[in-house]
ZAMARGU-4260 file (C-alpha; in steps of 0.2 Angstrom, whole numbers, plus 5000, padded with zeros to 4 digits):
<rodrens>
0) 4904/5033/4924 | 4922/5035/4930 | 4916/5047/4943 | 4904/5034/4950 | 4918/5021/4950
5) 4929/5033/4960 | 4915/5036/4972 | 4912/5017/4974 | 4931/5014/4977 | 4932/5029/4989
10) 4917/5021/4999 | 4925/5004/4999 | 4942/5011/5004 | 4934/5020/5019 | 4925/5004/5024
15) 4941/4994/5023 | 4951/5006/5034 | 4937/5006/5047 | 4937/4986/5047 | 4956/4986/5049
20) 4955/4993/5066 | 4945/4978/5072 | 4956/4966/5063 | 4972/4974/5072 | 4964/4973/5089
25) 4960/4954/5086 | 4978/4952/5080 | 4985/4961/5095 | 4974/4949/5106 | 4982/4934/5097
30) 4999/4941/5099 | 4996/4943/5117 | 4991/4924/5119 | 5008/4920/5110 | 5017/4930/5124
35) 5012/4918/5137 | 5012/4901/5128 | 4998/4890/5133 | 4987/4878/5124 | 4980/4885/5109
40) 4995/4896/5104 | 4995/4887/5087 | 4978/4894/5084 | 4985/4911/5087 | 4999/4909/5075
45) 4986/4902/5062 | 4975/4917/5065 | 4990/4929/5063 | 4995/4921/5047 | 4977/4922/5040
50) 4974/4940/5045 | 4991/4946/5038 | 4988/4936/5022 | 4971/4945/5020 | 4978/4962/5024
55) 4992/4959/5012 | 4980/4956/4998 | 4966/4968/5002 | 4979/4982/5006 | 4985/4981/4988
60) 4968/4979/4981 | 4962/4995/4990 | 4979/5004/4985 | 4986/5005/5003 | 5004/5000/4998
65) 5011/5002/5015 | 4998/4991/5023 | 5001/4978/5010 | 5020/4979/5012 | 5020/4977/5031
70) 5007/4964/5031 | 5017/4954/5018 | 5032/4955/5029 | 5022/4948/5043 | 5015/4935/5032
75) 5032/4930/5026 | 5039/4929/5043 | 5025/4918/5049 | 5025/4907/5034 | 5043/4904/5037
80) 5038/4896/5054 | 5042/4912/5064 | 5034/4915/5080 | 5045/4926/5090 | 5035/4939/5099
85) 5050/4951/5099 | 5049/4951/5080 | 5030/4951/5078 | 5027/4965/5091 | 5037/4978/5080
90) 5028/4971/5064 | 5011/4974/5073 | 5017/4992/5077 | 5023/4995/5059 | 5006/4988/5053
95) 4996/4999/5065 | 5007/5014/5059 | 5003/5011/5041 | 4984/5013/5043 | 4979/5031/5039
100) 4968/5041/5051 | 4953/5050/5047 | 4963/5066/5044 | 4975/5058/5033 | 4973/5063/5014
105) 4978/5046/5009 | 4963/5038/5017
</rodrens>
């Protein structure tokens, strides 16, 4: 039974990581919209808050501590009414760097 649970968790972890790439791309797009403020930038901030919150929780659930930590930092910044692209850009870079690749043994 434990082996089956391990296999299921490994499958779910791989699916999570493959989904993160699309989420990060969408978050990058939202960040780009914030770079040149226009109508709808509030929506971009809300989207970034929502996605960072989801990654914070799901990263922890799937045992990706670094994804969870960085997403939590971004979430805290955004929840504190932060919206400076000069802060969010490096956070996005750190979030991207926290995602293991296919050849990473942590994946």
